[in-house]
N, C-alpha and C positions, 0 to 999 in steps of 0.2 A: 692516211688512216684507212684501214680495211673496211670494205663494204659488208655490213652485217644484216642489212634489211633491203629487200627489193620490192618495189611497189609498182604495179601497173595501173596508170590512171586513164589511159585512152581506150580501154576495152581490149579483150583478148588476153593471151598470156603475156608475161613479162618479156620484153625484148631489150637486151642490154645495149644494142646499137642505138636505141632511141632514148636512153636514160641519161639524165644529168645527175651529177653527184654533188650532194649537199651533206656534209658531215659523213656519217657512216651509212647513209641511205642513198640508194640508186632509185631514181624516179623516172619511169617510162612516160614521156609526154607525147609520144606518137609521132615524133619527127626526128631525123637523124641528129645525133649529138656526138661529135668526134672528140674523144677525150685525149688528154695530154699524154696518156700512157699507151695509146694506140699507135700502130705503125705509121699512120697518116696524120697523127696528132702533133700539136705544138704546145710545149709546157713553158711555164715560167717559174719553175722551181730551181732552176740552175742558179748558181751564185758566182758565175764567171766574172772575170775582170775585163772591162771594155774601156778603151782609150779613144776619146773624141777630141780631135784638133780642129779649131775653128780660128777665124781671123777676127780680131777685135775691131769693131766698126769705127771706133774713135782713133786708135793708135795705129792700126794696120798690122800690129804684131800678132803672131800666132799665139793662142792660149789653149791650154790642154785641160780637159776634164776627165777624171778617172771615175768610172762607175763599177762597182763591185758589190758583192754580198747579196743578200736577200732583197728582192723587189716587192716584198709583201710581208705582212705580220699575221700572227694569230689574232682572230677577232675577239675582243672582250665580250663575254656572254655567249660565245658560239653562235648557233643558229638563233638563239633568243635575242642576240644583239642586232639582228637584221631588222630594220624599220622601213627601208626604202628599196625599190627596184628601180635603178637609174639607167636611162637610155641615152646613148651617145650616137653621133654619126662619126665615122672614121676620118672624114675629110680628105679621102684619097681612094683611088681605085685599089681594092685589095683582092684582086682575082686570086692571089696566092696569099693565104693568111700568114705564111712565113715572113712576109714583108712587114705586115702589121706587128707580128711578134718581134721582129728585128728592131723596128723603130722604137717600140715601147721599151723593150728589154735593154737593148745595147746602145741606143742612141739618146734615150730620155730618162732611163732609170725608173721607168713606170711599169704598171701592170694593170691587167683587167681580168676578170674571171671568164668572160665569154666574148666571142666574136660571132656575128651573124651575117652570112653571105646574102647577096641579093636573090639567090636561087633558093634560099631557105636552109641551107646547111648551117648547123651550129657547131662552133668549135669551143670547147672548154679548156682554158689554159690553166686553171687553178680550181681546186675544190671550192665550191661556192661559200663554204664556211670560212675561208681565208679572207683576210682584209687586204684587198688589192689597192694600189696607188693609182686611182684614176679620176678622183673628183675632189681633191683637197682633204685636208686632215679630218674635218668634221664628217663630211659625207663618206669618206673612205671607211670610216669606223662603223657607220650605220647602214651601208648600202651594198648591194650586189649590182655590178655593172655589166653592160654589153655594149661593145663597139659595133654598131651596124654599118656594114661596108657600104659607103656612099660618098661619091664626089658631089658636094651640095651646090656649088656655085655655077648655075647655068648662064649667068651673064658673062663671067670671066672666060668660061670655056664651053661655048654653046654646043660644040660638036663632041663633047666628051663621050656621050653615049650614042654617037652616030652608028649606022650600020657597019661602017668600015672598022671602027674602033671596037665594036662589040664582036666582030668576027675575030679580031686579034685577042681580045681579053676573055671572051665567053660570058660577058655580062649580059643581063636582060635589058630590054627597053625600059627607059625611065621617062615618065611624063614630066612636063614642066608646068610649074605654077608660080604665081606671084604670092608671096606671104609676107606678113609683118612680123619680124622676129627681133626682139629687144628693141622695138620702136623703129626698126629700120625696114623699109620695103626692099625685098630681095626677090630675084628670079631664081628659083631653086629646082633642082631635080627631085622627084618624088620616090618614096620607097615603093618598089613593085609589090604586088600582092603576095607572092610567096615569102618575101622577106617580112611583111606585116604579119602573116599568119604564124611564121616560125617564131617571131619575137613575141607575139601574144601567147603562144603555148609555152614558151620559156618563162615569161612573166607570171602567168597563171600557175605554173608548176612551182616556181620559186616561192610565190606568196602562199600557196597551200602548204608547202613544207614549213614556212615560217609559222603559220597558224597551228599546224599539227605537231611540230617538233620543237618549237622555240620554247624557252624558259625551262624551269625545272619541272621535274615530273612528280606528280602526286597521284598515287593510284594508277589508273589507266588514262587519266587525263593530264593535260599540260596546264600549268599556271604561268600566266604571262610574265615575261622579263620586264616589261613596263606596262603602264595602264592601257596605252593605245593597242598594243599587241595583245594584251589580255582580252580586250573587247573583241578583236579579230578572232582570237581563238574561241571565245565563248559563243560568238554568234556567226562564225565563219563569214565574215564581211569581205566581199570581193574588193580588191585594191582600186583606189581612185586616184586621179591627178588632183593637185590642189585647185582651188577655186578662188576667184577674186570676189569683190563685194557684190558683183553682178551675177554671180553664180557661173561665170565663164572660166574655162581653163586658160590661164595666162600664158602668153607666148613670150614671157620675159621673167626676169628674176622677181620674186615676191618676198614679202616680209616673213620672218620666222620660218624660212624654208628648212632649217635644220630640225624643226618640231614636226614637220609633215610626216605622216605614216601612209605608205602606199606607193603608187607609181609616181615618178618624177623625171623630168627631162633635164639635161645638163643646163640648159639656159635658164631654167627656173631656180637654180641655185648658184649661178655665177653670172655677173654682168658682162664678163669678158667672152662669154660663149653664146652661140646661136644654134647649137644642135639639141635635138635632131631637126634638121631642116626637111622639108617635103614630107612631113609626117602627119598621118590622118588621126589627130588627137582624140576626137570624140568617138569615131568608129573603132579606133584601137581599144579605147577604154571599155566600150560595150563588148567587144569580142573577148577581151580578157575576162570580163565578168561572166559571160556565157561559159567560157572554157573553165573558169574557176569552179562554178557550180557543177559542171559536167565531171570534172576531175574529182570533186569532193565525193561524188557517188562511188568512185572506185577506190577511195582510201579505205584501208582495212577495217577501221573502227566505225566507218559510216558517219552519218550526221549525228550531232549531239545537241 
């Protein structure tokens, strides 16, 4: 769909290089966003046929899977159907995002709207209004997702981000921490600061767009597509992660995760997942909130 509105949220004139695309609106979030239609970009609009041949572990016989057609759908409700900003880690070194796109698109029949490199570069594979296949049927319908490029398991491959490997891949240094994820203690590589900042800018920009563009339009204001988003639109509420009964951000799946509105990690909506590992949950949420209010000042209709 053509871009009909351009909005600069980070101060200064609009810069198309720094804009993410959501519906018909381009939103400048102040950091590089490489779109699917750019020369260096990677898209998931192709409907090509891909044939994957693997060996059946039980019988030893070869089995073939054919992937073809669209790896995305149109989102019910458009921008107003977005209720969650969902964060993944990619689970591998993605110095070249073409590899991530290849694995998702041609080997798994999946998709995601964004990929975020450890140096802060953001790649947009699909318009954010599209429904990508990245988190299961329920969460695909209501979320915009980003695969943050990270090899998480420091115990399995402790030298993954060694100086020698970083010289080869171009990746940044990654600190190591012990974290409890899905109730399991793990040694994990952490998100470097440029990746944290870019992901925060992406999340704040997406959520402000949800607040300002979501739902049907009445006069110059938006009426929410659902009650929770309506509240966000009325009061410009910065997005939050879910909380447990102790008021803490859970590092595991929690009940009624499909009803949550705001930020969410993949491990919070699937027992089989432990991403994003090495993630600064509380600091990230605070930074997103700060950027959200900063960006809100740059929105054309201002606060209301």
